[in-house]
C-alpha positions in Angstrom: -22.7 -61.9 24.1 -25.2 -59.2 23.1 -23.4 -56.5 25.1 -20.0 -57.5 23.7 -21.3 -57.3 20.1 -22.9 -54.0 20.8 -19.6 -52.6 22.1 -17.8 -53.9 19.1 -20.3 -52.3 16.7 -20.0 -49.0 18.6 -16.2 -49.1 18.5 -16.3 -49.9 14.8 -18.8 -47.1 14.1 -16.7 -44.6 16.2 -13.5 -45.4 14.4 -15.1 -45.2 11.0 -16.7 -41.9 11.9 -13.4 -40.4 13.1 -11.7 -41.7 10.0 -14.3 -39.9 7.8 -14.0 -36.7 9.8 -10.2 -36.7 9.5 -10.5 -37.3 5.7 -12.9 -34.4 5.4 -10.5 -32.2 7.4 -7.5 -33.1 5.2 -9.5 -32.4 2.1 -10.6 -29.0 3.4 -7.0 -28.1 4.4 -5.8 -29.3 1.0 -8.5 -27.2 -0.8 -7.6 -24.1 1.2 -3.9 -24.6 0.5 -4.6 -25.1 -3.2 -6.7 -21.9 -3.3 -4.1 -19.9 -1.6 -1.4 -21.1 -4.0 -3.7 -20.3 -7.0 -4.1 -16.7 -5.7 -0.4 -16.4 -5.1 0.4 -17.5 -8.6 -2.1 -15.1 -10.1 -0.7 -12.2 -8.1 2.9 -12.9 -9.0 1.9 -13.1 -12.7 0.0 -9.8 -12.6 0.4 -6.2 -11.4 -1.2 -7.2 -8.0 2.3 -8.2 -6.8 3.5 -4.7 -7.3 0.6 -3.4 -5.2 1.5 -5.7 -2.3 5.2 -4.8 -2.6 4.4 -1.0 -2.4 2.1 -1.5 0.6 4.9 -3.4 2.5 7.5 -0.8 1.5 5.2 2.0 2.8 4.6 0.1 6.0 8.4 -0.4 6.6 9.1 3.2 5.7 6.6 4.6 8.3 8.1 2.3 11.0 11.6 3.4 10.2 10.7 7.1 10.3 9.3 6.9 13.8 10.9 3.8 15.3 8.0 3.6 17.8 7.2 0.0 18.9 3.5 0.6 18.4 4.1 1.4 14.7 5.0 -2.3 14.3 1.3 -3.0 15.1 0.0 -0.5 12.5 -2.5 -1.9 10.0 -1.6 -2.9 6.5 -4.4 -2.1 4.0 -4.1 -3.7 0.6 -6.7 -3.1 -2.1 -6.7 -5.6 -4.9 -8.9 -5.3 -8.0 -9.6 -8.4 -10.1 -10.7 -7.8 -13.6 -13.4 -10.2 -14.9 -11.9 -10.2 -18.4 -8.4 -11.0 -17.1 -9.7 -13.8 -14.9 -11.5 -15.3 -17.8 -8.2 -15.5 -19.7 -5.7 -16.3 -16.9 -7.6 -17.3 -13.7 -10.7 -19.2 -14.5 -10.4 -21.3 -11.3 -10.2 -18.2 -9.2 -13.2 -16.7 -11.0 -15.2 -19.9 -10.3 -14.2 -19.7 -6.6 -15.1 -16.1 -6.3 -18.5 -16.6 -8.0 -19.3 -19.8 -6.0 -17.8 -18.9 -2.6 -17.0 -15.2 -2.2 -16.4 -15.4 1.5 -14.1 -18.4 1.0 -12.3 -16.5 -1.7 -11.8 -13.5 0.6 -10.4 -15.8 3.3 -8.0 -17.5 0.9 -6.9 -14.1 -0.5 -6.1 -12.8 2.9 -4.0 -15.8 3.9 -2.2 -15.9 0.5 -1.4 -12.2 0.7 -0.3 -12.6 4.3 2.3 -15.3 3.2 3.6 -12.9 0.5 3.8 -10.0 3.0 5.8 -12.2 5.5 8.3 -13.2 2.8 8.8 -9.5 1.8 9.3 -8.4 5.5 11.8 -11.2 6.1 13.8 -10.0 3.1 14.0 -6.4 4.4 17.2 -5.4 6.2 15.4 -2.8 8.3 12.0 -2.8 9.9 9.7 -5.4 11.4 10.3 -9.0 10.3 6.7 -10.1 10.7 3.2 -8.9 11.4 0.1 -10.4 13.0 -2.5 -11.5 10.5 -5.0 -9.2 12.3 -3.0 -6.3 11.0 -3.6 -7.2 7.4 -6.8 -5.9 5.7 -7.3 -7.1 2.1 -9.9 -5.2 0.3 -10.9 -6.9 -3.0 -13.2 -6.0 -5.8 -14.3 -8.0 -8.8 -14.7 -5.4 -11.6 -16.9 -5.5 -14.7 -18.8 -8.6 -14.0 -21.4 -8.6 -16.9 -25.1 -8.5 -16.2 -26.5 -12.0 -16.3 -30.0 -13.1 -15.5 -28.9 -16.2 -13.5 -26.8 -14.0 -11.1 -29.5 -11.4 -10.3 -30.5 -11.1 -6.7 -34.4 -11.0 -6.5 -35.7 -12.0 -3.0 -39.3 -11.1 -3.9 -39.1 -13.7 -6.6 -37.3 -16.2 -4.3 -34.1 -15.8 -6.4 -31.2 -15.5 -3.9 -28.0 -16.9 -5.3 -25.8 -18.1 -2.5 -22.6 -17.1 -4.2 -21.6 -13.8 -5.9 -24.7 -12.1 -7.2 -25.9 -8.8 -8.9 -28.3 -6.1 -7.8 -29.5 -4.1 -10.7 -31.8 -1.1 -10.4 -32.5 2.5 -9.4 -30.9 4.2 -6.4 -33.9 5.4 -4.3 -32.2 6.4 -1.1 -28.9 6.4 0.8 -27.8 7.1 4.4 -25.1 9.6 5.5 -21.7 8.1 5.9 -21.2 5.9 8.9 -17.9 4.7 10.5 -16.7 1.1 10.5 -13.7 0.4 12.8 -11.2 -1.9 10.9 -8.5 -2.0 13.6 -7.6 -0.5 17.0 -4.4 -1.0 19.0 -4.4 -1.1 22.8 -1.7 -1.0 25.5 -1.6 -1.8 29.2 -0.9 1.3 31.4 -0.1 -0.8 34.4 3.5 -1.5 33.4 2.9 -4.9 31.8 4.2 -3.7 28.4 1.5 -5.7 26.7 -0.3 -4.7 23.5 -3.5 -6.0 21.9 -5.1 -5.6 18.4 -8.8 -5.4 18.1 -10.8 -5.6 14.8 -14.4 -4.2 14.4 -14.7 -3.3 18.1 -14.0 -0.2 20.2 -14.5 -1.9 23.6 -11.3 -1.9 25.8 -9.9 -5.4 26.1 -8.5 -6.7 29.4 -4.8 -7.1 29.9 -4.0 -10.9 30.0 -1.4 -10.2 32.8 -3.1 -7.9 35.2 -6.7 -8.0 34.0 -6.9 -4.2 33.9 -8.7 -2.4 31.1 -6.3 -1.4 28.4 -5.9 2.0 26.8 -6.0 2.8 23.1 -3.5 4.4 20.8 -6.1 6.8 19.4 -3.9 8.0 16.5 -3.5 4.4 15.2 -7.2 3.6 14.9 -8.1 2.8 11.3 -11.7 3.3 10.1 -13.6 3.1 6.8 -16.8 4.9 6.0 -19.9 3.1 4.6 -23.4 3.8 3.6 -26.6 1.9 3.4 -28.3 2.3 0.0 -31.7 1.3 -1.3 -31.9 -0.1 -4.9 -35.4 -0.4 -6.5 -35.7 -3.2 -9.0 -35.6 -2.2 -12.6 -39.1 -3.6 -13.3 -40.6 -0.7 -11.3 -39.8 1.7 -14.2 -40.9 -0.6 -17.0 -43.8 0.2 -19.2 -46.7 -0.7 -19.2 -46.7 -0.3 -15.5 -48.3 -2.9 -13.3 -51.1 -1.6 -11.0 -51.7 -2.6 -7.4 -48.1 -3.6 -6.7 -45.5 -2.2 -4.3 -41.9 -2.7 -5.0 -39.5 -3.2 -2.1 -36.0 -1.9 -2.5 -33.0 -4.1 -1.7 -30.8 -2.6 1.1 -27.1 -2.8 0.3 -24.2 -2.0 2.6 -21.7 0.0 0.5 -18.2 0.3 1.9 -16.0 3.2 0.7 -13.5 1.0 -1.1 -16.1 -0.7 -3.2 -17.0 2.2 -5.5 -15.4 5.2 -7.2 -18.5 6.8 -8.8 -20.9 9.5 -7.4 -24.2 8.5 -5.9 -27.1 10.1 -7.5 -30.8 9.5 -6.7 -32.7 8.1 -9.6 -29.6 6.9 -11.4 -29.1 3.3 -12.4 -26.5 1.1 -10.8 -25.2 -2.4 -10.9 -23.9 -3.8 -7.6 -21.7 -6.9 -7.4 -21.8 -8.6 -4.0 -23.4 -11.4 -1.9 -26.4 -12.0 0.3 -25.7 -11.4 4.0 -28.0 -13.6 6.1 -26.7 -12.5 9.5 -27.4 -8.7 9.3 -30.7 -7.3 10.4 -30.2 -3.8 8.9 -29.4 -4.7 5.3 -29.6 -7.7 2.9 -26.7 -7.4 0.5 -23.0 -6.8 1.0 -21.4 -4.9 -1.9 -18.1 -5.9 -3.4 -18.3 -3.4 -6.3 -20.7 -0.7 -7.5 -20.8 1.0 -10.8 -23.2 3.3 -12.6 -24.7 2.2 -15.9 -26.6 4.1 -18.6 -29.8 2.2 -18.9 -31.9 -0.6 -17.4 
């Protein structure tokens, strides 16, 4: 009797656990769908839709000019700027998501834009009717986020906001530009007529048919430059100065699309971004950088 009861209890526990897991999965899927629809609605009601339409039109035009099959695998780069003041008025839910979960916001943005791109391609009379999601690269920036004490990233004071945060201070160093591979396109030279798309990697993939190393379309590789910059905290320049203290700079990865201003040593900058816990070479990933006049 004891064994039977134990089995019944186990079955009941397993069924309730699977029910809980399925409910969580449904909620996550519903949340993601809701976020994507919010972004789509915001894009359609703003000038961002025009940016997406122009990018798709340029992609189709380039394909029609060459009519090369590999051009259908070319990347589609779409840069979207979200104004803080406009989000406050017309997209507070999106602003909350971006502040709380910037990576989740970026993922929802990519899938939302991908859906809009597919609809535009299907409506075209000429050109590709669809693209792979690996071909889409959405580069987003949140502009003019005001300086707020609760958003400041200060690891020396154990203040590391998990969402979108701010780094405020003096530029003390930066590296020469380095290259980040966004996408590379590969083909099989063994007659298999297979293509492959790789992101953030330059290693030749193996053909799924013949297992040979594939060759790259060198002209179709897309890259972006980035720098690592060091930002000293603003307190290091305050008076009166504190003796017997060494200030450590915050290392930030600064991709080319995230800033428009010049980099000048000793100047004051405000960086919007998020903490990167997986990198060993830097601490902070930039979403936007701007120069400001004073500390």
